[in-house]
N, C-alpha and C positions, 0 to 999 in steps of 0.2 A: 504495500500500499503504501501510500504518498511518505516519502523519506524512509522506506525501507522496511518500517516495522510500527506497532501501535506506539511506541514512544517517542515516533519520529526523530530518532535520531541523526539520519541522514549519512548514513557511514557504509561507504562499500567496502568490503573486506578481501575482494579481490582485483583491485582495482593499482596498478603499478603507476611510479612515478612518471608525471604525464612530459612526454618530450613534445615535439612540434603539432598542431593540432590541423588538421586536414578533413574536408569535410568527404564523408563517405558513399553516402547517397541522400538523397530527398524523398520522400513521400509525400506527392501532392495529394490533399483527401477534399472531402467536400465541404471543407469549414475549418474555422483558426479552432486549435486545440490548446485549452487553456489548461487542463489538467496536466498533471505528470505524465507520460507516457510510463509505463511499468513493464516490466520482463517475467511473463510466466511460462512453463511449460514450453519454453524452447520459441516463445512466440514477444513481441514487441505490440502490447495492448494501449489501444489510445482512443480517446472519444473525442468528437466533434460538437461545435455549435449548430451545427445541421441535424442532431440526435442521431450519428451515426456512429457505431463502436467497429474498429479495425482491427483486426491483428497483422502485422507484419512480419516480415522473413528479417531477422535481425542482421542478417549478412548482406540482402540486396535491397531492403525495403520493398520489395514485390506485395501484393494485398494477399495475404494467405486467405480472408474472409471480410466480410462485412455484413452489419447488420444495420439496418435502418430498423429505428425502434419509432418514432413519429414525426410530426409535423412541429418543427419548432414557431415560438412565438415568434413573427416578423413585423408586429408592430403593435400601437394601443399601449402600449406603456407608460405610466405616468412620467417616470424619467427614466435616468440609466445609461449606460455605455458599451452595452452588447448588444448588437441584432446581426443576424436573427439571435434569438436567445436559446439554447438548447440544453446541452450538456456542459457544466461549467467545473464542477466538484471533482477532484480527482476519484477515478473508479477503484474499486478495490477489489481483493481475490481472498476468497476462502478457501485455504487448503482443507479443512475438515469437510465441506461438503463439496468441495472442487467446482465452485460457483464465482462467478465473475459478477459484481453489482454495479449497477451505473444508475443514477437518477436524472430522468429528462425532464425538459419542461418542455410540454407540449402546448399547441393551440390551446386555448381556451384560459390559458395561465393555472395547468394542472402539471404537478409534478409527481411523475411514476417512476417509482422503483421498480427493476426488473433484476432478475436474476437468468445469468446466459451459462452457457456451456463455453468455457473459455478454448475449447477446441475446435468448437464448429460454430461457433456464435447463435446458436439456437437458442431462443427463449424458452427457459424452464417454467417460469412462472413472473407475475407483475402484480403491483398492487399499487393505488393513490396514496401517497403519504403526505399531502397537505394538510396542512394544520386547519381545519374548517372550523371558524370560530365566526358566527353571523359578523361582528362587528370590524373584522380585519378583511382590508382589500387585497384581493388574492394575487391580484396585477404587479400588487406593491412587493411581493415574495421573491425571493431569489435565492437558490439552492449552490453557494459558491466554494464552502468548506470542502477538502476532502473526506470520503468516507471513511469511517474506521468500524474495524472487526475485531469485537472479543465478548466475552462471558456469553458465546452463543446469538450476539446479535450485530446487525448492520445498525453503525450510527451516523446520524445524519443531523446537519447541524443547517439553519436557515437565518436569512437577515434579509436587508432589504437592497433596494437597486442604489445603482449610483446618483448622490442626492437624497437620499433618504426621505423620500417623498409620500404621500400618502399615510393610510393606517395599515402599520402593521407592527407585530413583537418577533422580535427574535426567539428561536426553541430551537431544542434538539430532540429528534426522536428515535426509537432503538424498534426495529423491525426483527424480528426471529429470523436468521439465516436459512431456517428451511422453509420461510414462506407461509406458514402458518403460525397461528397465534396472535394474540393482542398486540394491539403497537401501543407502545408506552411513549408518554408525552412530556416533556419540561418545557414551560414557556415563562420568560425572565418576567417577573412580577411589575412590569412598568406599565404607564400608560399607553406608551408608542414609544418605537425603535427599541433599542435594546439587543440590536442584531448579533448573531453569533456567524461572523461572516468569515474570520482569519482564514487564507487559503490554507493553512498546513491543518486545520480541523481539529475533531476532540483528540485530546493524548490520553493514553491508556496509563496509569499508574500500575507497578506491580500487583496493587490489591484488586484491581480490575474495576476501580473505581473510575470517572475521567475527569479532566481538567478542559473547562473551554474560557475563553475571556467573551467579554461582552462588550458593545459598542456604545455612544450616548443614548441617552434616555431623555423621558418628559423633565424628570426632576432636575432644577438647577441649588435646590437648598431644600432643608427640611429632612424629611423621612428618606435613606438612601433606598433606591429602588434595583440593587443590583445590577444597574448598569455600569458602564467605565470600570469593569470590575474583573477577578476572576472568580469562576465559579467549579467546586468540585462535586460531581453529581456520584452519587450509588451506581451501578450496573443497572437499576432498574429505574433512575433517572430520579431520584428522591435527592435534594439539596442537602449536601451534607456539612459543608463550609464555604466561605465566599471571603474575599479581600477586594476593598476600593482603597485608592489612596484618600488621605485626609482633603485632597483637592476634589475629588470627584464630581462636585456639583461645578464649579469653575471648569472644569475638562470637558462635560456634556454640554456645557454652553458656548464652547470655543470649539468643539468637534477636535478634542485631543483625548480621545480615548482610549482604554487600553486593546480593542476589541482588534485591531489591524494584523496583531500578531499572537502565533497560539503561545500558550504558555511552554517552559521547558524544564524537564526534570533532570534535576543534578545529584550527584551523591551527595553524601552527608546529609540529606532530608532536606534539600531545600529544591524551592521553584523558581525559575527566574522569568520574568515578564516584563517587556516595555513595547509601549504603543506608538502613539502622535504626539505625546508631550514631548518628547526628548528625555524622559526621567524613566529610569529602569528601577527595579524592584526585586529585590531576594525576599522570597517566603518562606515560612517553615512549612513543609509538606504536610507535617501533621496535624499541623492547626494553622489555616491561613491567615486568621488575625485580623478578621473583619475591617472596619474602617480605620486606616491610619496603622494599621498592624505590622507592618513589614519588619525584615530583621535588618534591611539596610536599604539604604534608595541613594541615587547617586545622576549623573550626565550621564546619557548615552547619545549616539549618533551625532555627536558634536553639537547636539541640541537638538536635531532636527527629528522629522519620523521615521519609522519604521512599517514594514508591509511584508505580511508572509508566513512562511513557519523559517523555524530556527535550523541548525545543524549542532550537536552536542557531542564533544567526546571528555571524558573524565569532567574535569570541573570548567571548561571551557566552552562558552555559548559562541556561536558565529550568528551575528545579528544581520538581516537583511536592511540596513538604515538607506533611506532614499538619497543617502550622498554618498552610498560604498557600504562593503561590508566593513563590521565590527568586530574584533574577536575581545571577548569581556571574560575576565577570569577571576570564578567565586572564590574565596578562601574559605578554609575550615570553617572558621567563627562567620561566614555568610557576607563579609564584607567583598566588594568585588574593585576590581582596575582593569581599565581598556590596555589590552596590551598593542594593538594596531588598529588603526582604521586604514582601508585603503581608497587612495584617491584615484582610480582610473577608471571609475564609473561603475563598476562590477556593482549593482544593487538589489538583482534578483537573490529569491529565496536559495540559500547554499547547500551544498552536501561535500561530503569528504570521502577523498579517497589517494591512496599513494603520496599522501602525506602534503596535498593540496586541496584547496578550497575552490571547486569550481562553481559560479557566479556568473549569469547574464547581466550586461546592461542592457536592462528593457528599454532604454532611450534608444538606444544605438542599434541592438541586436548584436552585440559581440559577446562571445564565450569567452569568460578569463578563467586560466587555471593561476590560482595564488598560493605561495608558499603559505603552508598551514601556521609556520611559526612566524613569520614575519610580515606577511603579506605581500611582499613583492611579485611581482607579475613575472610569472613563468613562461607563459604560453597565449598566445589571444588568436580568436577566429572571428572575422566578420559570418554571421550565420543567416541575418535576414530579419525581418520584421516580427515581432513576436509580441504575445498579449501581457497585461499586467502580470507581473509576480509569476511569471513562469520558471520552473525549477530543471535541472538535469536529472537525470537519472545514469548513475553508472554502471556499467557491466561489464566487467574486466577492463579491457583498454579503449573501450568505447564508451562513448557519452549520446544521451539521445533525448531530442529537445523537441517541444512542441512549439509550433509555429503560427503566425497567423495565416499560413495555407497548408498544414501539415505537421510533419514530423521531419527532423534532420538530424542524418548520424554523422557523428564527428570522432573520428581516429583520432591517435594518438594519447587519449586521455589516460 
């Protein structure tokens, strides 16, 4: 699944040290690939905003199979920046049921979860997964976060469109991986917004609980509405614990929420989070701390915003800052320090392999390999226009990246 595993570490164990990067192949598909391509059973799996799932040959990029799931939303959105709007969140594969899961937004503003055979693309089952509350506007809801699989469930995060328009509330759903059984739901207790939208999706703790971050909410003062927060949810989506900065009301009023980045689990029982405010927080995993209950806080991203999913190895977090990836080390006592910040422009959600950090400059479409220890540029390669927050997948010496027109394979990673 996204960034390799339920903890979202983003580490490839079989990737050698990078050499020069070259394009191995380009697969032109029927739409933009916003999610991270996955390597499953000798195939590269990718999904498009045209509601099509593809299996590609890792060696050549040839289409092994494709399944068109439905008609994407072509218009009528109250705001947003993706059209057509189809499959946005990274798909996920469950080895226990040997099923590939994808959520497609279809005409009529319906979100449908599909369970597919990864070897043929055949649809095994499907079910609607919208939060059907009369007061909510289905046109305002978007399924951007990567899917997560744990505890016998597929976990699905929901947020809003770019612009946070109309009436919606952020939510997480849990669907049994076998396709049968009740849908479990957690809705953020705010009057509106509170999106669960970070592209990294829910992060699974060792005990099976989930960590998600939430976006801006309706409240700017008074009672905290669990927006601009980190939430810990049980496997059945009960609220276990939560954290928000003391400045949560200010953050909500100024679009500076934590919801733009998924939480990161660290050794020594810590959780790291940094969003749009330019402030990072270390939390105690066993007790997130409520409002202002962080172990430590400090400036991250040189005071700028961060977006997407992190990568993490040992006590070092690699943070996707809008102005370039930053390496942050968390000490045993919970304090943290910035090891390096790249100035090359690589700002996409990073992954790790072969002693390098791989990240795409989403503004220019250049893939970078950076030294994991120093941030120095080891290699770089233009790959073309890419969606927001695109993240490479590393498989051996190859990297697979979603683009505005399909998937590109880069050799030399």
